[in-house]
N, C-alpha and C positions, 0 to 999 in steps of 0.2 A: 427964710431960713436956710440954711444950708443942708443939703441933703447928705446923709452919711450911707454910703452903701455899705451893706452887710450880707452875709449869706444868711440861710434860714436858720442853721445852727448856730451861728453867732448871734442872731436876732435873741435864739431862745435862751442862750448864755446870757446876755445883757438882761433880759425880763427876771431870769433867775436870780441874777446878783442882786438886783435891785428890791428883788420880794424877800432876799436874805436880809439886805440892809435893813427895809423896814419893817420886817416881821421878827427877826431875830436880833440883830447887833443892836438896833435903837432901844428895844425894849430891855434888854439885858444893861444897856449903858444908862439908863433911866434909873434902873433898879442899883447901879453901881454908886449911880450920884448920891439917891436919898441913902443908901447905908452909909457913904462917907459923910455925907450932912448929918446923920445921927450920932457921930462921933463928937459932934459937938462944935468947937469954934472951926470955921470954914478959912479962916484967914492964914492959917498955918497948916492946912491941911494937905498933904501931900496926894492922899488918895482921891480926893475932892479936886484938885488941880488937874490930876491924871484923868479922871472921868470926864471933867469937862472938856478937857483937849481932845480925847477921842471923840466926847458928843460933836464936835466942831469937825472933825474930819470925818466923821459919819455922815453929817448934815451935808458935807462937802461932796463928797462920793456919792449921795442918792441926789443930788442936785445935778452932777454930771452925768450919771447915769438916765435920770428923767429925760436930760437933754439929748442923750445918744439914741434912747428909744422913739423920743419925739421925731427927730431927723432923721430916724432910720430908713432907707429905702431897701428894700429886700429884694435881692438879686438871686433868684433860683435857677442854678445853671442847668437843673432838668427841663427847663422851661424853654431854653435858649436854643436857636438854629445850631445844628451841629454841622458847621463848615469847615472845621477844621483847623480855625482859628484860636489862639491864644485870647481867651478874655475873662473878664473878673467872676471868679467862682471854677475855673478850670485848673486843672493840675498840669503842670508843665516838668515833662523829665529833660534837662538839659546835659550836654557832654561838654567838655572844655578840650582843649589842644591835646592836653594830655592823658585823656581818656577818662578822666574823673566824670561821673555820674551824679546829679544831685536832683532831685524831686523837690518841686514846691507848689503849693498850692496858693493862688493870686485870692487874697480875702481882704476885707475892710480892715481899716487902722486899728480899730478896738478888738481885732482878733487875732492881731499879729502875733505869733509864737514861732520864733526860728527852730528852738529845739523840737517841735512837731510838726517843722517843715511847711508853716503858713508865715507867707510874708505880704506886708501890705502893697495895694496897688499902686501906692505912690513912691514905692522902694524903686531905686534905679534898675534892680534887675527885674523887677516884675513891670515897669514902663518900657523897658526893651522888649519885653516878649509881649505886650498888647499887640495884636491886630496881626502877631505872625503865624506863620503856619509851620509843620514838621519839615523838617529840613533847612529851615530859614537860618541865616547865621545872624548872631545879635553882638553886639559890642556893647559893654558895659561901663563906664567910667569908674575908676577906682583910684583911692589915693596912691597906690603903688602902680599905677599904670591901667590901661584899659584890658578888661578881660573881655576873651573872645569865646564865646559858646554856640553850642549847635543845639535846636529845639529838635530833641527825639522823636518825643510823642506829647500830644495834646490831648487829656484826659477829660471827658465831659461827666464827672461823677460828683455827686452833689452829697 
């Protein structure tokens, strides 16, 4: 089984999502199916068909979440040596040639949320940062041409 690196916060979110699907969404869906079935002929019952489709989606998501939880390798940045290198779980502050600053936390794939400043460790930008230190220049391949960034700061906050 391939390991899935995840931060402690990301793991807690996976577990909470799994619990919500199992204890809230699935029972609600079972009630919806029973209610739709009570309306009579299920062969032309749109409510029944919709509830069965939701049941399939919920079951698929539960299986996906169970696999992610089982494969999770929790990496706590607070327990890593603080040697100034950007590693999984650290937050990096980058500045480009135009003086634009961006702050990103390097997280697991299931935690990625660009709007919240979290990028997957597999993203080209994160890959370019990993192992680098404050003051290092990185080059990130992009469709419009390579982007050049300087690592301004590496934060070890979890």
